[in-house]
C-alpha positions as CSV (number, residue, x, y, z in Angstrom):
1,M,-4.3,6.0,18.2
2,S,-2.0,3.3,16.9
3,T,-2.9,0.2,14.9
4,S,-0.5,-2.7,14.7
5,T,-0.4,-4.7,11.6
6,V,0.6,-8.4,11.5
7,N,2.8,-9.6,8.7
8,I,1.3,-12.7,7.2
9,S,3.8,-14.8,5.4
10,A,3.1,-16.7,2.2
11,A,3.9,-19.9,4.1
12,Q,1.1,-19.2,6.5
13,V,-1.3,-18.5,3.7
14,K,-0.2,-21.7,2.0
15,D,-0.6,-23.8,5.2
16,L,-4.2,-22.4,5.8
17,R,-5.0,-23.1,2.1
18,E,-3.8,-26.7,2.4
19,K,-5.8,-27.2,5.6
20,T,-9.1,-25.7,4.4
21,G,-9.0,-25.7,0.6
22,A,-10.2,-22.1,0.7
23,P,-9.1,-19.6,-2.0
24,M,-5.7,-17.9,-1.4
25,M,-7.1,-14.4,-0.9
26,D,-9.7,-15.6,1.5
27,C,-7.0,-17.3,3.5
28,K,-4.9,-14.2,3.6
29,Q,-7.9,-12.1,4.7
30,A,-8.8,-14.6,7.4
31,L,-5.2,-14.7,8.7
32,T,-5.0,-10.9,8.7
33,E,-8.3,-10.6,10.6
34,A,-7.2,-13.3,13.0
35,K,-3.9,-11.5,13.6
36,G,-2.0,-14.6,12.4
37,D,-3.8,-17.1,14.6
38,M,-4.2,-20.1,12.4
39,E,-7.1,-21.7,14.4
40,Q,-9.1,-18.5,14.5
41,A,-8.5,-18.1,10.8
42,V,-10.0,-21.5,10.2
43,V,-13.1,-20.5,12.3
44,L,-13.4,-17.3,10.3
45,L,-13.2,-19.2,7.0
46,R,-15.9,-21.7,8.2
47,K,-18.2,-18.8,9.1
48,K,-17.6,-17.2,5.7
49,G,-18.3,-20.6,4.0
50,V,-21.6,-21.0,5.8
51,S,-22.7,-17.5,4.7
52,V,-21.6,-18.2,1.1
53,A,-23.5,-21.5,1.1
54,A,-26.6,-19.8,2.4
55,K,-26.4,-17.2,-0.4
56,K,-26.0,-20.0,-3.0
57,S,-28.8,-22.1,-1.6
58,S,-31.5,-20.0,-3.4
59,R,-29.9,-20.4,-6.8
60,V,-31.7,-22.5,-9.4
61,T,-30.1,-25.8,-10.4
62,S,-31.9,-26.5,-13.6
63,E,-29.1,-28.3,-15.5
64,G,-27.4,-31.5,-14.7
65,A,-27.1,-35.1,-15.6
66,V,-28.9,-38.4,-15.1
67,E,-26.8,-41.5,-14.7
68,S,-27.7,-45.1,-14.6
69,Y,-25.4,-47.7,-13.1
70,I,-26.0,-51.4,-13.2
71,H,-23.7,-53.5,-11.1
72,A,-22.1,-56.6,-12.5
73,G,-24.6,-59.4,-12.5
74,G,-27.5,-57.0,-13.0
75,K,-29.0,-57.4,-9.5
76,I,-28.3,-53.9,-8.3
77,G,-29.1,-50.8,-10.2
78,V,-29.1,-47.0,-9.5
79,L,-30.8,-44.2,-11.4
80,L,-29.5,-40.9,-10.2
81,E,-30.1,-37.2,-11.1
82,V,-27.5,-34.6,-10.0
83,N,-28.3,-31.0,-10.8
84,C,-26.0,-28.0,-11.2
85,E,-26.4,-24.3,-12.2
86,S,-25.1,-24.3,-15.7
87,D,-25.0,-26.6,-18.8
88,F,-21.3,-25.7,-19.0
89,V,-20.6,-27.5,-15.8
90,A,-23.0,-30.4,-16.7
91,R,-21.0,-31.1,-19.9
92,T,-17.6,-31.4,-18.3
93,E,-15.9,-34.8,-17.9
94,D,-15.3,-34.0,-14.2
95,F,-19.0,-33.6,-13.5
96,K,-19.9,-36.7,-15.5
97,E,-17.3,-38.7,-13.5
98,L,-18.7,-37.3,-10.2
99,V,-22.2,-38.4,-11.1
100,H,-21.0,-41.8,-12.1
101,D,-19.0,-42.2,-8.9
102,I,-21.9,-41.2,-6.8
103,A,-24.1,-43.7,-8.5
104,M,-21.5,-46.4,-7.8
105,H,-21.3,-45.4,-4.2
106,I,-25.1,-45.6,-3.8
107,A,-25.1,-49.1,-5.3
108,A,-22.2,-50.1,-3.0
109,S,-24.0,-48.8,0.1
110,D,-27.1,-50.9,-0.6
111,P,-29.7,-48.4,0.6
112,K,-32.9,-49.8,2.0
113,F,-35.0,-46.6,1.5
114,V,-35.0,-43.8,-1.1
115,R,-37.1,-41.2,0.8
116,K,-37.4,-40.4,4.5
117,E,-41.2,-41.1,4.2
118,D,-40.3,-44.7,3.2
119,V,-38.5,-45.6,6.4
120,S,-40.6,-47.8,8.7
121,Q,-41.0,-46.7,12.4
122,A,-39.0,-49.7,13.6
123,D,-36.1,-49.0,11.3
124,F,-36.2,-45.3,12.3
125,E,-36.0,-46.1,16.0
126,R,-33.3,-48.7,15.4
127,E,-31.1,-46.2,13.6
């Protein structure tokens, strides 16, 4: 019984990492499992990402930040709560910037409804 091994180059791992943003070791494992086939490796990484996301979906997100954004002129305002798992993350500048950017995007998109239950039947059918 012989098993053939496929040599995965650092360049292949780098290319897959740039395509997917997945961690380097996950990219190497996916390429090894896919026997060097880049497209198959992408599929494997997606499947792994779905299973990781499913595991994390049950985690409690009890920390976070509340951001208010009032657009110039004071006619549009957003109050937004974004939760995360730890206060360590909630206190970072990147997280605060993310929450602020999301609030600005919400204001720019000019949403008509906040909850699914608020959407009228006519608007629902039109969309």
